[in-house]
N, C-alpha and C positions, 0 to 999 in steps of 0.2 A: 310714412310721413312722420317726422318727429312730433312728439305731443305738443311742443310749444307752437308748431305751425297749424296743427289740425285741432281746432277747439274741441273739448270733450262733449259738447252739447250738440254736435254737428248732425245728428239724426232727428233733430227737432223740427217741428212744424211752426213756421214763423209767419205771422200774419202782419203784413205791411200795409198801412193805411196813409195815403197821401193824395192830395188833389192834383199834385204835379206828376203827370204820367212819366216825364223824363227820370224824375227821381225814383219813382217806382220801379221802372226798368232797371236802373242802375243798382238799386238795392237788390232786386231779384237775382240779377246775374251775379253779383258780387257774393251773395250768401249761397246761392246754388254752387258756386265754385269750390265752397268748403263743405258741400254735402248737406245743406239745409234743404228742406221741402218749404217753398215759399209760395204762400197765397198773397195776392194783391187785390187791393180795393182802392178806387179812385174817389170814394166818397164815404162819409161816416155811416150812412145807411147800408151800403154794400159791405162795409167792414163789420158791422154789427150782425148782418145776415150771416156772413161767412163765420163769424165767432159763435153764432147760435147752432150751425149746422155742421160745423167741421171741428175736428180735434185740434186744438191750437195750444202750443207750449209757451210761445213768446208772442208779444204783441208790440210792434213798432209803429208809432203814429205820429203824424205832423201835428204840432199844436195849433198852428194857424190855418184853419180850413173854414171854407163857408158852411153855413147851415148849423153845424154843431163844432164848437172848438174843442180842443184837446182835454180841457177839464171835464166838460160834459161827456165826451167820448170816454175818457178814462173811468169815469163814474159807472157808466153803462158796462164797459169791459169788466170791471171788478165784479159786477152783479152776475155777468154771463160766465166769465172764467176767472173766478177768485184767486186760483193758484198760479195763473200765468203772470210772469214778470211783464211790466210795461215800461217800455223805453219811449219817452217823448223826444221827438226831433224838433229843432227850432233853427232858424236862420239867424237869430240873434237874441238879444235880450227881450224881455217884455213878458216872460212867462210868470205869472203870479204865484205867490207862495202856496195858496191852497192847491193850485194844479201840481205844483212840485211835490207837495206832501202826499199826493195820491199816486204819483208814478214812482217806479223804482230807481229810474235814471234819466238824465237828461244828456243828450248827445247833439252838438252842433252839426248842422248838415255838412258844413264845410270840413268837419273831421270825421266823416263817416268812415273813410277807409283806415284810419288809424285807431278809432275808438269803438267801433259797432262790435267787432268780434270779441275784443276783450271784455266789453261791457256784458254781452251775452253770456260769456263763460263765467264771469264773476257772479252774475245773477243766477245762473244755474247752480253755483255752489252755495246759494242761500244768502248771498251778500245784498246789501242794499247801498247803492251809491248816493252819498249826500249831494244835493244840488250844488252847482258851483256858485261861489260868491262873486257878484259883479262889482263889489266895492273896490275902489282903487287904492 
């Protein structure tokens, strides 16, 4: 498989946290197609449990979840897995600046197929993707 098609970080363990089971399954199937090992959690509590007991290289989490939003969850993930890049997922605008500054990247759920793999590869290379500007 050409290098441009197969991401260099494809042996990584990715933890996906989202309260939407359909999104979780979609992420899991998509990432596994490219060789990633994918752990899934449908709640922030389960995600924190997995991060504390499993080796995790990348964390992908939904910002808008019940009980603990993405900002609080990102802070806890930074404590548990300080070296793991964190990608926030969102269905739209509304992620506050403090949450954006804690995460390494923001990906819109409607752009998962086109943006998730390049984002993971970029973060693996030590990059940090600035948050998008929502100004018109």
